[in-house]
C-alpha positions as CSV (number, residue, x, y, z in Angstrom):
1,M,-16.6,-104.2,-35.3
2,E,-17.3,-101.3,-32.7
3,R,-15.3,-98.1,-32.4
4,K,-13.4,-97.7,-29.1
5,F,-13.1,-94.0,-28.9
6,N,-15.9,-91.8,-29.9
7,R,-13.7,-88.9,-30.0
8,P,-10.8,-88.2,-32.5
9,H,-7.3,-87.9,-31.0
10,G,-6.3,-85.1,-29.7
11,K,-9.9,-83.8,-28.7
12,V,-10.6,-83.2,-25.3
13,D,-14.3,-83.9,-23.9
14,D,-15.6,-80.7,-22.1
15,N,-18.2,-82.7,-20.4
16,Q,-15.6,-84.7,-18.1
17,E,-17.2,-85.1,-14.6
18,V,-14.9,-85.0,-11.6
19,F,-15.5,-87.8,-9.2
20,R,-12.6,-87.4,-6.9
21,V,-9.7,-85.1,-6.6
22,R,-6.7,-85.4,-4.6
23,L,-6.1,-83.6,-2.0
24,P,-2.9,-82.6,-0.2
25,R,-2.2,-85.0,2.8
26,G,0.2,-84.6,5.5
27,K,3.3,-82.6,4.2
28,E,2.0,-82.4,0.5
29,T,1.1,-78.9,-0.9
30,L,-0.2,-77.4,-4.0
31,G,2.0,-75.2,-6.1
32,I,2.0,-73.3,-9.6
33,L,4.6,-74.5,-12.3
34,E,6.7,-71.0,-13.0
35,Q,9.6,-71.9,-15.2
36,R,10.8,-75.0,-16.8
37,L,14.4,-75.6,-16.0
38,G,15.6,-78.7,-18.3
39,G,16.0,-82.2,-17.2
40,S,12.8,-82.9,-15.6
41,R,13.4,-80.0,-13.1
42,M,10.9,-76.9,-12.6
43,R,10.6,-73.9,-10.6
44,V,7.5,-74.4,-8.5
45,R,5.6,-71.2,-6.2
46,C,4.2,-73.5,-3.4
47,L,0.8,-72.5,-1.8
48,D,2.9,-72.6,1.4
49,G,4.9,-69.5,0.7
50,K,8.1,-71.2,-0.8
51,T,9.4,-71.7,-4.1
52,R,11.0,-75.1,-4.5
53,I,13.4,-76.6,-7.3
54,C,11.0,-79.5,-8.1
55,R,11.7,-82.7,-10.3
56,V,9.2,-85.2,-12.0
57,P,10.2,-88.5,-10.5
58,G,11.3,-91.2,-13.1
59,R,8.3,-93.4,-12.7
60,L,6.0,-90.3,-13.9
61,K,8.4,-89.0,-16.6
62,K,6.7,-90.5,-19.6
63,K,3.2,-89.9,-18.1
64,L,3.0,-86.7,-16.8
65,W,3.5,-83.5,-19.3
66,I,3.5,-80.0,-17.7
67,R,3.4,-76.5,-18.9
68,E,3.9,-73.5,-17.1
69,G,1.0,-72.3,-15.1
70,D,-0.3,-75.8,-14.2
71,I,-1.5,-76.4,-10.8
72,L,0.7,-79.4,-9.4
73,L,0.6,-81.5,-6.1
74,I,3.9,-81.5,-4.6
75,E,6.0,-83.4,-2.0
76,P,8.6,-81.9,-0.3
77,W,11.8,-83.6,0.5
78,V,12.7,-84.5,3.9
79,L,16.3,-83.3,3.5
80,G,16.0,-79.8,2.1
81,G,12.3,-79.5,2.4
82,D,12.4,-75.4,1.9
83,E,14.3,-75.9,-1.3
84,K,13.4,-79.1,-3.1
85,G,10.5,-81.3,-4.0
86,D,9.0,-83.9,-6.3
87,V,5.8,-83.5,-8.2
88,I,3.4,-86.3,-8.0
89,F,0.4,-85.0,-9.6
90,K,-1.1,-82.8,-12.3
91,Y,-4.5,-81.5,-11.8
92,K,-6.7,-81.3,-14.9
93,P,-8.5,-78.2,-15.9
94,N,-11.8,-79.5,-14.4
95,Q,-10.4,-80.6,-11.3
96,V,-8.7,-77.0,-11.0
97,D,-12.5,-75.7,-11.3
98,W,-13.3,-77.8,-8.6
99,L,-10.5,-77.0,-6.3
100,K,-11.3,-73.1,-6.9
101,K,-15.1,-73.8,-6.6
102,N,-14.5,-75.4,-3.1
103,G,-11.8,-73.0,-1.6
104,H,-9.0,-75.2,-1.7
105,L,-6.9,-72.4,-4.2
106,K,-7.9,-69.4,-2.5
107,E,-3.8,-68.5,-2.4
108,V,-3.5,-68.9,-6.1
109,E,-5.4,-65.9,-6.8
110,D,-2.9,-63.9,-4.5
111,F,-0.3,-65.2,-6.5
112,E,-1.7,-64.3,-9.8
113,E,-1.5,-60.7,-8.9
114,F,2.4,-60.4,-8.9
């Protein structure tokens, strides 16, 4: 019988290749998680210059584990778009490196100075 996993649980494979990185489409924007507020809500500083109170939708609650400093893809709400939004994707570290290398996260360096 062959083992399905080549690495022990909890270990991350550093040699992961990035095949496709999801980029913002339409009204979506990138953001950095500033603070967890509880109840699947969080304060996110978006790259469009606004700070929004965002939530993780119910379909992603069990799948999406988020910590402060993570780079997220945010979809602003139609009503109250400047104040609230939904988290729809979390970027992995190798994807964040790809975004920085290709110039999609130039604004992040400005935010990190504060």
